[in-house]
N, C-alpha and C positions, 0 to 999 in steps of 0.2 A: 360449815364446811370454811375455811379460810378460803380469801379472797382470790389469793396466788393461785390454788389449789383447785377453786372454782373456774379460773379462768384457762387454767389447763384442761379443764372437762369441756369447756364451750371452745377449746380448740380441737380438742382430740376426737369428740361425738360427733360433727359434721365433718369432718375430715375423712373418717373412716366410712361414712358414709357414701360420699365422695367415691372415694377409692376404690371402694365396695362397686358400685355404679361403673367407674371406669374399665372397672376388671370385666363383671359382666358383658359391659358394652363391647369392650375389645374380643371377647372370646365367642361374642354372638355374630360378631364381622362389621362391627361400626367402621364408617371412614374417616368420621373425626378422630384424631389421635389425642387432641389434647382441650375438645371442646370450645375449642376459639379458633375462629376463621377471621385473619386480621386481611383489612383491603387497603392496600398501600401499592405504591410504587417505587423500585428498588431493581440496580441493576446487581442481583446475586451474583451473575456468571463468575465462574472462576472459585467460587465459595468451596471449602474441600470440606466443611463441615455437615457431615451427614444425620446432625442432629440440632437443636437451641439447648440452650443452657435452664433461659427464663420462658417456662411453659407451665402451662397449670397444672400440667403432671407431676413435672418436678416441685413446683409450689407445696402438690399434694402429698407426694413422696416424704417432703422434706419435713414437713407439718406432720406426718404423721409418724413418722422416727423420732422427731423431735417432742413433742407432747405425750405420746405414751412411754419414751422413758422418764421423760422430767415425774409422771403421774405413778410410775413404778418405783423410781428412788424417792420420790419426796419425802419421803420418813427417813429414808434410811440415809440422803446426805441435808446435813445441819446446815451445810453452807449453801444459801439460795441461788449466788454468785455462780459455785460451783455446779451444783446441780445444773441451770441453764447453760454452760459451757459445754458442762457432758452433754446434754439434751442435744446443743448445737451442734455438736461433733457424732454423733449418731447420725440426726438428720442430714447430715451433710454425708453420710455413710450410706446412706439410702439412698441418696440421688447418685451416685459415684456407684454403688451396686445396680441402680437402673443405666445409668450408661457403660457399665460392663458387659451388664446382660445382652442390649442394644446391640454393642461391638459385637458380641459374639454371634448373635443371630442373623446380623450384616454377614457375616464371613460365609455364611451359608449360602447366600446368596449367589448364583451363576449365570452368567448371563449368556443364554442359547442362541441370540440371534443371528440368525444366515444371514450372510453379506456374502456374493460372490467373489469379491476380494479375499475370502478364507481359502480359495480354492488353487489360489496361485501356487506353483512349484509343487504342489500334491498329487499322487499319481490316480490313477484310475482304471477301470474295465470297462471297452466299447460296450455299450447294450445295444445299440443300433449300429449297424454300417454308417461310417462320415465318410462321405464323398470327399474326393480329393480336389483342390486347389480352389477352395470355396464355393466349389457350384450344387451345394447342399449341405446341410445339419443332421447330423445322425444325433444319437444317444448315449453319454457316461453315464457309470454308474460309481459315484465318490461317497467315500464316508468323510463326514465333515463335521466335528464336535458330538463324535458320536451317533451322528443319525446319519442314514442311509439318502442320498439324495441322487434322483435322476434327473440331468441337464443337458440341455442341447449342445452338440458340439460341433465346431468345425474345423479343417484339417488345412494348411498351407500347403501344405506339399500332396503325396499320393496318397490314395484311398486306405483307409483302414478299418480291417473286417473286424466283427462281432467277435468277444472274448481279447481283442488287443489290450495289452496293457499300455496306458498311456499316461502325460505329464502334460497337466494343465501351463501355458505357458503367458494366458495372457485370456482378455475378456474383451469382444467386439458388441459394440451398439448397446451395452449394459446387458445384453442377456444372454449371450452366445460365449461361450468358451471356446478360446482357440486351443489346440492341443497339439500333439506331436509325437510319435510313436516312439516307445522308449526300449 
């Protein structure tokens, strides 16, 4: 076997093995995304990038596409420089494909964290009567982000009976909603 072809096999086989291990670890739920934990101090606040370019996973993706393309077309492409250029483009294509797939998966993520502030200006139904003039708390039933919540509420005006429609106008004390009858 020619030395250049042997070198490509030396790249392809370990890279394929590492890729296979990464894939298996990903599907069984390994916490490590690329097998390396960097210990450094850096201010990354305000960074918008959801993933990094230079990681072990991206290196493996590049080397996988590069080496197998070069091995596949080794005898078909006579010019070795052209072969390496084609293999490099395919390797970069593998990295781009990985970024594209991750970006599409990240679009599926949805933040359903509940915050009381999300209730402001929303309508609700009184679940337990609300005493008037902040004399006590009642409960309202409100739907936020597709989830039904029962929350404590107070009224600044008259008593609001069970079943009445109300609008949330504020938050008091971090845990009580201020409502008014609609």
